[in-house]
Backbone atoms as SQL, in Angstrom:
CREATE TABLE atoms (id INTEGER PRIMARY KEY, chain TEXT, resi INTEGER, resn TEXT, atom TEXT, x REAL, y REAL, z REAL);
INSERT INTO atoms VALUES
  (1, 'A', 1, 'MET', 'N', 2.186, -0.460, -27.633),
  (2, 'A', 1, 'MET', 'CA', 2.337, -0.416, -26.180),
  (3, 'A', 1, 'MET', 'C', 3.490, 0.520, -25.831),
  (4, 'A', 2, 'SER', 'N', 3.233, 1.459, -24.958),
  (5, 'A', 2, 'SER', 'CA', 4.284, 2.389, -24.577),
  (6, 'A', 2, 'SER', 'C', 5.195, 1.759, -23.532),
  (7, 'A', 3, 'ARG', 'N', 6.425, 2.151, -23.584),
  (8, 'A', 3, 'ARG', 'CA', 7.424, 1.613, -22.668),
  (9, 'A', 3, 'ARG', 'C', 7.442, 2.445, -21.386),
  (10, 'A', 4, 'LEU', 'N', 7.513, 1.759, -20.276),
  (11, 'A', 4, 'LEU', 'CA', 7.614, 2.443, -18.985),
  (12, 'A', 4, 'LEU', 'C', 9.065, 2.855, -18.775),
  (13, 'A', 5, 'GLU', 'N', 9.276, 4.132, -18.651),
  (14, 'A', 5, 'GLU', 'CA', 10.640, 4.635, -18.496),
  (15, 'A', 5, 'GLU', 'C', 10.927, 5.125, -17.076),
  (16, 'A', 6, 'ARG', 'N', 9.865, 5.525, -16.371),
  (17, 'A', 6, 'ARG', 'CA', 10.026, 6.082, -15.030),
  (18, 'A', 6, 'ARG', 'C', 8.964, 5.496, -14.114),
  (19, 'A', 7, 'PHE', 'N', 9.254, 5.434, -12.842),
  (20, 'A', 7, 'PHE', 'CA', 8.259, 4.882, -11.915),
  (21, 'A', 7, 'PHE', 'C', 7.010, 5.748, -11.890),
  (22, 'A', 8, 'GLU', 'N', 7.149, 7.029, -12.213),
  (23, 'A', 8, 'GLU', 'CA', 5.996, 7.928, -12.247),
  (24, 'A', 8, 'GLU', 'C', 4.990, 7.532, -13.322),
  (25, 'A', 9, 'ASP', 'N', 5.424, 6.710, -14.289),
  (26, 'A', 9, 'ASP', 'CA', 4.534, 6.232, -15.353),
  (27, 'A', 9, 'ASP', 'C', 3.629, 5.095, -14.889),
  (28, 'A', 10, 'LEU', 'N', 3.962, 4.478, -13.766),
  (29, 'A', 10, 'LEU', 'CA', 3.174, 3.350, -13.263),
  (30, 'A', 10, 'LEU', 'C', 1.833, 3.836, -12.716),
  (31, 'A', 11, 'ILE', 'N', 0.752, 3.223, -13.187),
  (32, 'A', 11, 'ILE', 'CA', -0.579, 3.574, -12.707),
  (33, 'A', 11, 'ILE', 'C', -0.671, 3.350, -11.198),
  (34, 'A', 12, 'VAL', 'N', -0.103, 2.265, -10.717),
  (35, 'A', 12, 'VAL', 'CA', -0.181, 1.957, -9.284),
  (36, 'A', 12, 'VAL', 'C', 0.526, 3.030, -8.458),
  (37, 'A', 13, 'TRP', 'N', 1.637, 3.554, -8.944),
  (38, 'A', 13, 'TRP', 'CA', 2.332, 4.627, -8.222),
  (39, 'A', 13, 'TRP', 'C', 1.474, 5.891, -8.233),
  (40, 'A', 14, 'GLN', 'N', 0.858, 6.182, -9.376),
  (41, 'A', 14, 'GLN', 'CA', -0.014, 7.348, -9.481),
  (42, 'A', 14, 'GLN', 'C', -1.188, 7.236, -8.514),
  (43, 'A', 15, 'ARG', 'N', -1.763, 6.035, -8.408),
  (44, 'A', 15, 'ARG', 'CA', -2.887, 5.826, -7.482),
  (45, 'A', 15, 'ARG', 'C', -2.433, 5.987, -6.025),
  (46, 'A', 16, 'ALA', 'N', -1.232, 5.511, -5.737),
  (47, 'A', 16, 'ALA', 'CA', -0.701, 5.670, -4.372),
  (48, 'A', 16, 'ALA', 'C', -0.497, 7.146, -4.044),
  (49, 'A', 17, 'ARG', 'N', -0.040, 7.929, -5.003),
  (50, 'A', 17, 'ARG', 'CA', 0.134, 9.372, -4.784),
  (51, 'A', 17, 'ARG', 'C', -1.221, 10.057, -4.588),
  (52, 'A', 18, 'GLU', 'N', -2.222, 9.636, -5.373),
  (53, 'A', 18, 'GLU', 'CA', -3.562, 10.193, -5.204),
  (54, 'A', 18, 'GLU', 'C', -4.111, 9.859, -3.816),
  (55, 'A', 19, 'LEU', 'N', -3.843, 8.641, -3.365),
  (56, 'A', 19, 'LEU', 'CA', -4.281, 8.238, -2.035),
  (57, 'A', 19, 'LEU', 'C', -3.586, 9.083, -0.970),
  (58, 'A', 20, 'THR', 'N', -2.318, 9.361, -1.177),
  (59, 'A', 20, 'THR', 'CA', -1.574, 10.213, -0.243),
  (60, 'A', 20, 'THR', 'C', -2.228, 11.585, -0.145),
  (61, 'A', 21, 'LYS', 'N', -2.573, 12.162, -1.283),
  (62, 'A', 21, 'LYS', 'CA', -3.219, 13.477, -1.286),
  (63, 'A', 21, 'LYS', 'C', -4.559, 13.428, -0.546),
  (64, 'A', 22, 'LEU', 'N', -5.316, 12.360, -0.775),
  (65, 'A', 22, 'LEU', 'CA', -6.606, 12.214, -0.094),
  (66, 'A', 22, 'LEU', 'C', -6.412, 12.094, 1.419),
  (67, 'A', 23, 'VAL', 'N', -5.434, 11.324, 1.835),
  (68, 'A', 23, 'VAL', 'CA', -5.154, 11.157, 3.268),
  (69, 'A', 23, 'VAL', 'C', -4.758, 12.500, 3.882),
  (70, 'A', 24, 'TYR', 'N', -3.900, 13.254, 3.205),
  (71, 'A', 24, 'TYR', 'CA', -3.530, 14.571, 3.718),
  (72, 'A', 24, 'TYR', 'C', -4.763, 15.469, 3.846),
  (73, 'A', 25, 'PHE', 'N', -5.667, 15.383, 2.869),
  (74, 'A', 25, 'PHE', 'CA', -6.887, 16.192, 2.907),
  (75, 'A', 25, 'PHE', 'C', -7.774, 15.796, 4.092),
  (76, 'A', 26, 'ILE', 'N', -7.969, 14.505, 4.279),
  (77, 'A', 26, 'ILE', 'CA', -8.841, 14.018, 5.354),
  (78, 'A', 26, 'ILE', 'C', -8.259, 14.317, 6.734),
  (79, 'A', 27, 'THR', 'N', -6.940, 14.230, 6.866),
  (80, 'A', 27, 'THR', 'CA', -6.314, 14.398, 8.187),
  (81, 'A', 27, 'THR', 'C', -5.950, 15.845, 8.501),
  (82, 'A', 28, 'ARG', 'N', -6.368, 16.772, 7.677),
  (83, 'A', 28, 'ARG', 'CA', -6.033, 18.182, 7.908),
  (84, 'A', 28, 'ARG', 'C', -6.806, 18.787, 9.076),
  (85, 'A', 29, 'HIS', 'N', -7.909, 18.168, 9.451),
  (86, 'A', 29, 'HIS', 'CA', -8.770, 18.705, 10.511),
  (87, 'A', 29, 'HIS', 'C', -8.120, 18.555, 11.889),
  (88, 'A', 30, 'GLU', 'N', -8.475, 19.448, 12.761),
  (89, 'A', 30, 'GLU', 'CA', -7.938, 19.416, 14.120),
  (90, 'A', 30, 'GLU', 'C', -8.496, 18.262, 14.942),
  (91, 'A', 31, 'THR', 'N', -9.532, 17.589, 14.434),
  (92, 'A', 31, 'THR', 'CA', -10.095, 16.452, 15.166),
  (93, 'A', 31, 'THR', 'C', -9.125, 15.280, 15.190),
  (94, 'A', 32, 'PHE', 'N', -8.154, 15.302, 14.304),
  (95, 'A', 32, 'PHE', 'CA', -7.166, 14.228, 14.267),
  (96, 'A', 32, 'PHE', 'C', -6.044, 14.495, 15.249),
  (97, 'A', 33, 'ASP', 'N', -5.698, 13.480, 15.980),
  (98, 'A', 33, 'ASP', 'CA', -4.512, 13.519, 16.812),
  (99, 'A', 33, 'ASP', 'C', -3.307, 13.707, 15.887),
  (100, 'A', 34, 'HIS', 'N', -2.403, 14.573, 16.261),
  (101, 'A', 34, 'HIS', 'CA', -1.256, 14.892, 15.408),
  (102, 'A', 34, 'HIS', 'C', -0.428, 13.644, 15.073),
  (103, 'A', 35, 'ARG', 'N', -0.189, 12.812, 16.075),
  (104, 'A', 35, 'ARG', 'CA', 0.606, 11.592, 15.842),
  (105, 'A', 35, 'ARG', 'C', -0.106, 10.614, 14.919),
  (106, 'A', 36, 'LEU', 'N', -1.397, 10.448, 15.110),
  (107, 'A', 36, 'LEU', 'CA', -2.173, 9.561, 14.255),
  (108, 'A', 36, 'LEU', 'C', -2.160, 10.056, 12.815),
  (109, 'A', 37, 'ALA', 'N', -2.373, 11.349, 12.623),
  (110, 'A', 37, 'ALA', 'CA', -2.342, 11.916, 11.275),
  (111, 'A', 37, 'ALA', 'C', -0.988, 11.673, 10.630),
  (112, 'A', 38, 'ASN', 'N', 0.072, 11.878, 11.394),
  (113, 'A', 38, 'ASN', 'CA', 1.421, 11.664, 10.871),
  (114, 'A', 38, 'ASN', 'C', 1.637, 10.197, 10.482),
  (115, 'A', 39, 'ASP', 'N', 1.171, 9.290, 11.323),
  (116, 'A', 39, 'ASP', 'CA', 1.332, 7.855, 11.040),
  (117, 'A', 39, 'ASP', 'C', 0.633, 7.442, 9.749),
  (118, 'A', 40, 'VAL', 'N', -0.611, 7.849, 9.584),
  (119, 'A', 40, 'VAL', 'CA', -1.355, 7.423, 8.402),
  (120, 'A', 40, 'VAL', 'C', -0.843, 8.113, 7.145),
  (121, 'A', 41, 'ARG', 'N', -0.329, 9.310, 7.289),
  (122, 'A', 41, 'ARG', 'CA', 0.291, 9.994, 6.142),
  (123, 'A', 41, 'ARG', 'C', 1.560, 9.275, 5.713),
  (124, 'A', 42, 'GLN', 'N', 2.396, 8.945, 6.687),
  (125, 'A', 42, 'GLN', 'CA', 3.648, 8.260, 6.378),
  (126, 'A', 42, 'GLN', 'C', 3.414, 6.906, 5.720),
  (127, 'A', 43, 'MET', 'N', 2.325, 6.250, 6.086),
  (128, 'A', 43, 'MET', 'CA', 2.026, 4.950, 5.514),
  (129, 'A', 43, 'MET', 'C', 1.807, 5.044, 4.005),
  (130, 'A', 44, 'THR', 'N', 1.088, 6.068, 3.558),
  (131, 'A', 44, 'THR', 'CA', 0.845, 6.196, 2.123),
  (132, 'A', 44, 'THR', 'C', 2.103, 6.617, 1.379),
  (133, 'A', 45, 'VAL', 'N', 2.904, 7.451, 2.011),
  (134, 'A', 45, 'VAL', 'CA', 4.176, 7.845, 1.396),
  (135, 'A', 45, 'VAL', 'C', 5.088, 6.628, 1.268),
  (136, 'A', 46, 'LEU', 'N', 5.119, 5.795, 2.297),
  (137, 'A', 46, 'LEU', 'CA', 5.923, 4.582, 2.271),
  (138, 'A', 46, 'LEU', 'C', 5.467, 3.647, 1.156),
  (139, 'A', 47, 'MET', 'N', 4.161, 3.535, 0.967),
  (140, 'A', 47, 'MET', 'CA', 3.628, 2.674, -0.082),
  (141, 'A', 47, 'MET', 'C', 4.141, 3.137, -1.451),
  (142, 'A', 48, 'ALA', 'N', 4.033, 4.423, -1.732),
  (143, 'A', 48, 'ALA', 'CA', 4.515, 4.965, -3.009),
  (144, 'A', 48, 'ALA', 'C', 6.024, 4.786, -3.152),
  (145, 'A', 49, 'ALA', 'N', 6.755, 4.948, -2.055),
  (146, 'A', 49, 'ALA', 'CA', 8.211, 4.795, -2.096),
  (147, 'A', 49, 'ALA', 'C', 8.621, 3.357, -2.414),
  (148, 'A', 50, 'LYS', 'N', 7.913, 2.383, -1.846),
  (149, 'A', 50, 'LYS', 'CA', 8.233, 0.974, -2.118),
  (150, 'A', 50, 'LYS', 'C', 7.927, 0.619, -3.571),
  (151, 'A', 51, 'ILE', 'N', 6.860, 1.186, -4.127),
  (152, 'A', 51, 'ILE', 'CA', 6.530, 0.954, -5.531),
  (153, 'A', 51, 'ILE', 'C', 7.633, 1.524, -6.421),
  (154, 'A', 52, 'ALA', 'N', 8.075, 2.728, -6.108),
  (155, 'A', 52, 'ALA', 'CA', 9.154, 3.353, -6.876),
  (156, 'A', 52, 'ALA', 'C', 10.444, 2.534, -6.784),
  (157, 'A', 53, 'ALA', 'N', 10.761, 2.069, -5.586),
  (158, 'A', 53, 'ALA', 'CA', 11.967, 1.264, -5.396),
  (159, 'A', 53, 'ALA', 'C', 11.886, -0.041, -6.187),
  (160, 'A', 54, 'ALA', 'N', 10.709, -0.652, -6.218),
  (161, 'A', 54, 'ALA', 'CA', 10.524, -1.893, -6.977),
  (162, 'A', 54, 'ALA', 'C', 10.769, -1.655, -8.459),
  (163, 'A', 55, 'PHE', 'N', 10.269, -0.550, -8.969),
  (164, 'A', 55, 'PHE', 'CA', 10.463, -0.240, -10.383),
  (165, 'A', 55, 'PHE', 'C', 11.944, -0.062, -10.697),
  (166, 'A', 56, 'GLU', 'N', 12.629, 0.649, -9.843),
  (167, 'A', 56, 'GLU', 'CA', 14.060, 0.909, -10.075),
  (168, 'A', 56, 'GLU', 'C', 14.890, -0.368, -10.021),
  (169, 'A', 57, 'LYS', 'N', 14.447, -1.356, -9.266),
  (170, 'A', 57, 'LYS', 'CA', 15.202, -2.604, -9.098),
  (171, 'A', 57, 'LYS', 'C', 14.591, -3.766, -9.874),
  (172, 'A', 58, 'ARG', 'N', 13.657, -3.492, -10.809),
  (173, 'A', 58, 'ARG', 'CA', 12.969, -4.561, -11.543),
  (174, 'A', 58, 'ARG', 'C', 13.974, -5.543, -12.128),
  (175, 'A', 59, 'GLY', 'N', 13.580, -6.806, -12.098),
  (176, 'A', 59, 'GLY', 'CA', 14.468, -7.863, -12.571),
  (177, 'A', 59, 'GLY', 'C', 15.312, -8.467, -11.465),
  (178, 'A', 60, 'THR', 'N', 15.088, -8.036, -10.240),
  (179, 'A', 60, 'THR', 'CA', 15.857, -8.569, -9.112),
  (180, 'A', 60, 'THR', 'C', 14.904, -9.048, -8.022),
  (181, 'A', 61, 'LYS', 'N', 15.443, -9.849, -7.130),
  (182, 'A', 61, 'LYS', 'CA', 14.658, -10.291, -5.977),
  (183, 'A', 61, 'LYS', 'C', 14.262, -9.093, -5.113),
  (184, 'A', 62, 'HIS', 'N', 15.128, -8.102, -5.069),
  (185, 'A', 62, 'HIS', 'CA', 14.853, -6.901, -4.279),
  (186, 'A', 62, 'HIS', 'C', 13.564, -6.215, -4.763),
  (187, 'A', 63, 'ALA', 'N', 13.323, -6.206, -6.058),
  (188, 'A', 63, 'ALA', 'CA', 12.100, -5.603, -6.595),
  (189, 'A', 63, 'ALA', 'C', 10.874, -6.334, -6.074),
  (190, 'A', 64, 'MET', 'N', 10.931, -7.656, -6.092),
  (191, 'A', 64, 'MET', 'CA', 9.795, -8.442, -5.604),
  (192, 'A', 64, 'MET', 'C', 9.591, -8.230, -4.106),
  (193, 'A', 65, 'ASP', 'N', 10.692, -8.094, -3.374),
  (194, 'A', 65, 'ASP', 'CA', 10.601, -7.809, -1.939),
  (195, 'A', 65, 'ASP', 'C', 9.931, -6.454, -1.691),
  (196, 'A', 66, 'MET', 'N', 10.266, -5.460, -2.516),
  (197, 'A', 66, 'MET', 'CA', 9.665, -4.129, -2.376),
  (198, 'A', 66, 'MET', 'C', 8.159, -4.182, -2.665),
  (199, 'A', 67, 'LEU', 'N', 7.756, -4.976, -3.660),
  (200, 'A', 67, 'LEU', 'CA', 6.328, -5.119, -3.948),
  (201, 'A', 67, 'LEU', 'C', 5.608, -5.825, -2.798),
  (202, 'A', 68, 'THR', 'N', 6.265, -6.815, -2.210),
  (203, 'A', 68, 'THR', 'CA', 5.687, -7.495, -1.051),
  (204, 'A', 68, 'THR', 'C', 5.510, -6.513, 0.106),
  (205, 'A', 69, 'LEU', 'N', 6.503, -5.674, 0.316),
  (206, 'A', 69, 'LEU', 'CA', 6.398, -4.663, 1.373),
  (207, 'A', 69, 'LEU', 'C', 5.277, -3.663, 1.071),
  (208, 'A', 70, 'ALA', 'N', 5.151, -3.267, -0.190),
  (209, 'A', 70, 'ALA', 'CA', 4.091, -2.329, -0.568),
  (210, 'A', 70, 'ALA', 'C', 2.723, -2.946, -0.302),
  (211, 'A', 71, 'LYS', 'N', 2.557, -4.251, -0.601),
  (212, 'A', 71, 'LYS', 'CA', 1.287, -4.925, -0.327),
  (213, 'A', 71, 'LYS', 'C', 1.034, -4.985, 1.181),
  (214, 'A', 72, 'SER', 'N', 2.077, -5.229, 1.951),
  (215, 'A', 72, 'SER', 'CA', 1.941, -5.266, 3.417),
  (216, 'A', 72, 'SER', 'C', 1.548, -3.899, 3.961),
  (217, 'A', 73, 'VAL', 'N', 2.157, -2.854, 3.433),
  (218, 'A', 73, 'VAL', 'CA', 1.813, -1.498, 3.852),
  (219, 'A', 73, 'VAL', 'C', 0.360, -1.201, 3.507),
  (220, 'A', 74, 'CYS', 'N', -0.065, -1.656, 2.341),
  (221, 'A', 74, 'CYS', 'CA', -1.453, -1.464, 1.920),
  (222, 'A', 74, 'CYS', 'C', -2.413, -2.147, 2.897),
  (223, 'A', 75, 'ASN', 'N', -2.078, -3.355, 3.311),
  (224, 'A', 75, 'ASN', 'CA', -2.902, -4.055, 4.305),
  (225, 'A', 75, 'ASN', 'C', -2.907, -3.314, 5.638),
  (226, 'A', 76, 'GLY', 'N', -1.752, -2.832, 6.051),
  (227, 'A', 76, 'GLY', 'CA', -1.656, -2.056, 7.284),
  (228, 'A', 76, 'GLY', 'C', -2.467, -0.769, 7.198),
  (229, 'A', 77, 'PHE', 'N', -2.445, -0.154, 6.031),
  (230, 'A', 77, 'PHE', 'CA', -3.238, 1.052, 5.790),
  (231, 'A', 77, 'PHE', 'C', -4.720, 0.764, 6.007),
  (232, 'A', 78, 'LYS', 'N', -5.188, -0.329, 5.430),
  (233, 'A', 78, 'LYS', 'CA', -6.598, -0.695, 5.577),
  (234, 'A', 78, 'LYS', 'C', -6.947, -0.948, 7.044),
  (235, 'A', 79, 'LEU', 'N', -6.086, -1.637, 7.755),
  (236, 'A', 79, 'LEU', 'CA', -6.321, -1.908, 9.173),
  (237, 'A', 79, 'LEU', 'C', -6.353, -0.614, 9.977),
  (238, 'A', 80, 'GLN', 'N', -5.389, 0.241, 9.737),
  (239, 'A', 80, 'GLN', 'CA', -5.306, 1.477, 10.497),
  (240, 'A', 80, 'GLN', 'C', -6.551, 2.347, 10.268),
  (241, 'A', 81, 'TRP', 'N', -6.995, 2.430, 9.027),
  (242, 'A', 81, 'TRP', 'CA', -8.173, 3.245, 8.742),
  (243, 'A', 81, 'TRP', 'C', -9.446, 2.604, 9.276),
  (244, 'A', 82, 'SER', 'N', -9.467, 1.289, 9.367),
  (245, 'A', 82, 'SER', 'CA', -10.614, 0.618, 9.993),
  (246, 'A', 82, 'SER', 'C', -10.735, 1.037, 11.450),
  (247, 'A', 83, 'ILE', 'N', -9.604, 1.148, 12.108),
  (248, 'A', 83, 'ILE', 'CA', -9.584, 1.588, 13.503),
  (249, 'A', 83, 'ILE', 'C', -10.004, 3.049, 13.607),
  (250, 'A', 84, 'VAL', 'N', -9.499, 3.878, 12.686),
  (251, 'A', 84, 'VAL', 'CA', -9.874, 5.297, 12.684),
  (252, 'A', 84, 'VAL', 'C', -11.385, 5.439, 12.485),
  (253, 'A', 85, 'TYR', 'N', -11.928, 4.655, 11.557),
  (254, 'A', 85, 'TYR', 'CA', -13.375, 4.712, 11.300),
  (255, 'A', 85, 'TYR', 'C', -14.167, 4.223, 12.513),
  (256, 'A', 86, 'ALA', 'N', -13.734, 3.142, 13.114),
  (257, 'A', 86, 'ALA', 'CA', -14.424, 2.608, 14.296),
  (258, 'A', 86, 'ALA', 'C', -14.380, 3.593, 15.461),
  (259, 'A', 87, 'SER', 'N', -13.378, 4.457, 15.467),
  (260, 'A', 87, 'SER', 'CA', -13.256, 5.479, 16.509),
  (261, 'A', 87, 'SER', 'C', -14.057, 6.744, 16.178),
  (262, 'A', 88, 'HIS', 'N', -14.791, 6.697, 15.072),
  (263, 'A', 88, 'HIS', 'CA', -15.656, 7.803, 14.638),
  (264, 'A', 88, 'HIS', 'C', -14.867, 9.077, 14.324),
  (265, 'A', 89, 'LEU', 'N', -13.669, 8.915, 13.780),
  (266, 'A', 89, 'LEU', 'CA', -12.864, 10.076, 13.419),
  (267, 'A', 89, 'LEU', 'C', -13.061, 10.493, 11.961),
  (268, 'A', 90, 'ILE', 'N', -13.683, 9.617, 11.159),
  (269, 'A', 90, 'ILE', 'CA', -13.985, 9.947, 9.770),
  (270, 'A', 90, 'ILE', 'C', -15.408, 9.491, 9.449),
  (271, 'A', 91, 'ALA', 'N', -15.951, 10.073, 8.412),
  (272, 'A', 91, 'ALA', 'CA', -17.309, 9.720, 7.977),
  (273, 'A', 91, 'ALA', 'C', -17.278, 8.422, 7.178),
  (274, 'A', 92, 'ALA', 'N', -18.435, 7.802, 7.064),
  (275, 'A', 92, 'ALA', 'CA', -18.552, 6.535, 6.337),
  (276, 'A', 92, 'ALA', 'C', -18.119, 6.691, 4.885),
  (277, 'A', 93, 'TYR', 'N', -18.509, 7.789, 4.241),
  (278, 'A', 93, 'TYR', 'CA', -18.135, 7.978, 2.833),
  (279, 'A', 93, 'TYR', 'C', -16.620, 8.128, 2.663),
  (280, 'A', 94, 'GLU', 'N', -15.940, 8.739, 3.641),
  (281, 'A', 94, 'GLU', 'CA', -14.479, 8.861, 3.575),
  (282, 'A', 94, 'GLU', 'C', -13.830, 7.488, 3.729),
  (283, 'A', 95, 'TYR', 'N', -14.329, 6.737, 4.686),
  (284, 'A', 95, 'TYR', 'CA', -13.804, 5.382, 4.912),
  (285, 'A', 95, 'TYR', 'C', -13.978, 4.516, 3.670),
  (286, 'A', 96, 'GLU', 'N', -15.169, 4.544, 3.081),
  (287, 'A', 96, 'GLU', 'CA', -15.434, 3.733, 1.891),
  (288, 'A', 96, 'GLU', 'C', -14.511, 4.124, 0.737),
  (289, 'A', 97, 'GLU', 'N', -14.305, 5.408, 0.564),
  (290, 'A', 97, 'GLU', 'CA', -13.416, 5.875, -0.511),
  (291, 'A', 97, 'GLU', 'C', -11.975, 5.414, -0.273),
  (292, 'A', 98, 'LEU', 'N', -11.514, 5.526, 0.953),
  (293, 'A', 98, 'LEU', 'CA', -10.155, 5.075, 1.287),
  (294, 'A', 98, 'LEU', 'C', -9.998, 3.570, 1.046),
  (295, 'A', 99, 'MET', 'N', -11.002, 2.797, 1.462),
  (296, 'A', 99, 'MET', 'CA', -10.927, 1.345, 1.282),
  (297, 'A', 99, 'MET', 'C', -10.965, 0.958, -0.197),
  (298, 'A', 100, 'LEU', 'N', -11.817, 1.594, -0.979),
  (299, 'A', 100, 'LEU', 'CA', -11.876, 1.301, -2.418),
  (300, 'A', 100, 'LEU', 'C', -10.541, 1.588, -3.091),
  (301, 'A', 101, 'ARG', 'N', -9.945, 2.696, -2.726),
  (302, 'A', 101, 'ARG', 'CA', -8.646, 3.052, -3.320),
  (303, 'A', 101, 'ARG', 'C', -7.545, 2.093, -2.875),
  (304, 'A', 102, 'ALA', 'N', -7.564, 1.700, -1.625),
  (305, 'A', 102, 'ALA', 'CA', -6.559, 0.750, -1.133),
  (306, 'A', 102, 'ALA', 'C', -6.712, -0.605, -1.820),
  (307, 'A', 103, 'ILE', 'N', -7.934, -1.050, -2.002),
  (308, 'A', 103, 'ILE', 'CA', -8.177, -2.321, -2.693),
  (309, 'A', 103, 'ILE', 'C', -7.690, -2.240, -4.130),
  (310, 'A', 104, 'GLU', 'N', -7.967, -1.123, -4.798),
  (311, 'A', 104, 'GLU', 'CA', -7.492, -0.950, -6.177),
  (312, 'A', 104, 'GLU', 'C', -5.963, -1.003, -6.241),
  (313, 'A', 105, 'ILE', 'N', -5.308, -0.328, -5.317),
  (314, 'A', 105, 'ILE', 'CA', -3.840, -0.323, -5.290),
  (315, 'A', 105, 'ILE', 'C', -3.310, -1.733, -5.059),
  (316, 'A', 106, 'ARG', 'N', -3.917, -2.453, -4.143),
  (317, 'A', 106, 'ARG', 'CA', -3.469, -3.830, -3.874),
  (318, 'A', 106, 'ARG', 'C', -3.608, -4.695, -5.125),
  (319, 'A', 107, 'GLU', 'N', -4.715, -4.579, -5.828),
  (320, 'A', 107, 'GLU', 'CA', -4.895, -5.341, -7.074),
  (321, 'A', 107, 'GLU', 'C', -3.853, -4.948, -8.115),
  (322, 'A', 108, 'LEU', 'N', -3.581, -3.651, -8.229),
  (323, 'A', 108, 'LEU', 'CA', -2.563, -3.189, -9.174),
  (324, 'A', 108, 'LEU', 'C', -1.171, -3.680, -8.788),
  (325, 'A', 109, 'LEU', 'N', -0.918, -3.798, -7.487),
  (326, 'A', 109, 'LEU', 'CA', 0.370, -4.330, -7.040),
  (327, 'A', 109, 'LEU', 'C', 0.547, -5.784, -7.462),
  (328, 'A', 110, 'PHE', 'N', -0.527, -6.572, -7.366),
  (329, 'A', 110, 'PHE', 'CA', -0.451, -7.959, -7.833),
  (330, 'A', 110, 'PHE', 'C', -0.203, -8.014, -9.339),
  (331, 'A', 111, 'GLU', 'N', -0.842, -7.126, -10.087),
  (332, 'A', 111, 'GLU', 'CA', -0.626, -7.081, -11.531),
  (333, 'A', 111, 'GLU', 'C', 0.810, -6.675, -11.854),
  (334, 'A', 112, 'LEU', 'N', 1.327, -5.711, -11.113),
  (335, 'A', 112, 'LEU', 'CA', 2.708, -5.280, -11.336),
  (336, 'A', 112, 'LEU', 'C', 3.676, -6.410, -11.010),
  (337, 'A', 113, 'GLU', 'N', 3.392, -7.136, -9.958),
  (338, 'A', 113, 'GLU', 'CA', 4.225, -8.272, -9.582),
  (339, 'A', 113, 'GLU', 'C', 4.265, -9.295, -10.726),
  (340, 'A', 114, 'TYR', 'N', 3.118, -9.601, -11.286),
  (341, 'A', 114, 'TYR', 'CA', 3.040, -10.532, -12.407),
  (342, 'A', 114, 'TYR', 'C', 3.815, -9.980, -13.606),
  (343, 'A', 115, 'THR', 'N', 3.644, -8.694, -13.877),
  (344, 'A', 115, 'THR', 'CA', 4.351, -8.059, -14.997),
  (345, 'A', 115, 'THR', 'C', 5.855, -8.168, -14.815),
  (346, 'A', 116, 'PHE', 'N', 6.330, -7.887, -13.617),
  (347, 'A', 116, 'PHE', 'CA', 7.767, -7.984, -13.357),
  (348, 'A', 116, 'PHE', 'C', 8.261, -9.409, -13.546),
  (349, 'A', 117, 'GLU', 'N', 7.488, -10.373, -13.059),
  (350, 'A', 117, 'GLU', 'CA', 7.897, -11.777, -13.204),
  (351, 'A', 117, 'GLU', 'C', 7.953, -12.186, -14.671),
  (352, 'A', 118, 'PHE', 'N', 7.032, -11.661, -15.477),
  (353, 'A', 118, 'PHE', 'CA', 6.960, -12.035, -16.884),
  (354, 'A', 118, 'PHE', 'C', 7.995, -11.295, -17.730),
  (355, 'A', 119, 'TRP', 'N', 8.035, -9.970, -17.596),
  (356, 'A', 119, 'TRP', 'CA', 8.894, -9.166, -18.464),
  (357, 'A', 119, 'TRP', 'C', 10.316, -9.004, -17.948),
  (358, 'A', 120, 'TYR', 'N', 10.493, -9.121, -16.675),
  (359, 'A', 120, 'TYR', 'CA', 11.822, -8.953, -16.075),
  (360, 'A', 120, 'TYR', 'C', 12.119, -10.151, -15.186),
  (361, 'A', 121, 'PRO', 'N', 12.370, -11.313, -15.788),
  (362, 'A', 121, 'PRO', 'CA', 12.649, -12.483, -14.939),
  (363, 'A', 121, 'PRO', 'C', 13.824, -12.191, -14.009),
  (364, 'A', 122, 'GLU', 'N', 13.702, -12.736, -12.829),
  (365, 'A', 122, 'GLU', 'CA', 14.722, -12.489, -11.809),
  (366, 'A', 122, 'GLU', 'C', 16.091, -12.873, -12.317),
  (367, 'A', 123, 'GLN', 'N', 17.029, -11.974, -12.143),
  (368, 'A', 123, 'GLN', 'CA', 18.397, -12.198, -12.581),
  (369, 'A', 123, 'GLN', 'C', 19.206, -12.723, -11.402),
  (370, 'A', 124, 'ASN', 'N', 19.210, -14.034, -11.289),
  (371, 'A', 124, 'ASN', 'CA', 19.910, -14.656, -10.172),
  (372, 'A', 124, 'ASN', 'C', 21.408, -14.589, -10.374),
  (373, 'A', 125, 'ASP', 'N', 22.097, -14.554, -9.295),
  (374, 'A', 125, 'ASP', 'CA', 23.547, -14.597, -9.321),
  (375, 'A', 125, 'ASP', 'C', 23.948, -16.067, -9.363),
  (376, 'A', 126, 'HIS', 'N', 24.501, -16.511, -10.468),
  (377, 'A', 126, 'HIS', 'CA', 24.810, -17.936, -10.661),
  (378, 'A', 126, 'HIS', 'C', 26.292, -18.219, -10.370),
  (379, 'A', 127, 'ARG', 'N', 26.715, -17.908, -9.190),
  (380, 'A', 127, 'ARG', 'CA', 28.080, -18.246, -8.801),
  (381, 'A', 127, 'ARG', 'C', 28.146, -19.725, -8.477),
  (382, 'A', 128, 'SER', 'N', 29.231, -20.326, -8.854),
  (383, 'A', 128, 'SER', 'CA', 29.353, -21.761, -8.583),
  (384, 'A', 128, 'SER', 'C', 29.804, -21.984, -7.158),
  (385, 'A', 129, 'ASN', 'N', 29.215, -22.985, -6.546),
  (386, 'A', 129, 'ASN', 'CA', 29.601, -23.368, -5.194),
  (387, 'A', 129, 'ASN', 'C', 30.416, -24.637, -5.307),
  (388, 'A', 130, 'ASP', 'N', 31.640, -24.582, -4.928),
  (389, 'A', 130, 'ASP', 'CA', 32.517, -25.761, -4.981),
  (390, 'A', 130, 'ASP', 'C', 32.397, -26.505, -3.663),
  (391, 'A', 131, 'ASP', 'N', 31.483, -27.501, -3.669),
  (392, 'A', 131, 'ASP', 'CA', 31.270, -28.263, -2.450),
  (393, 'A', 131, 'ASP', 'C', 32.125, -29.525, -2.413),
  (394, 'A', 132, 'GLY', 'N', 32.763, -29.841, -3.483),
  (395, 'A', 132, 'GLY', 'CA', 33.460, -31.098, -3.388),
  (396, 'A', 132, 'GLY', 'C', 34.443, -31.333, -4.349);
């Protein structure tokens, strides 16, 4: 088993980057409102950033919080694209591809969360509280 040394080695981060590239490709058309395109692009970048932050902080509560945020962003991504699709701004095949990739990323995030809990147990600060 190879050791993960960088967040770029994480499959979930790689998938998030691929999703970012796909979103940039889909939103390149002039049919997209500039603000909407910017919002959906930023969402995928944020997802990858939270995954990277979680990796850097593995073994802490902060890492788990970053994974929770990444999962929330993933859910928001799915909702936002559902609205874009319902507004007829993308084709059905584009929507299906985006949803499949988002679902895969969400599943990988749950796996990463489990991995962090198993291999990097949370390092709590065990300061004594003198209550009495």
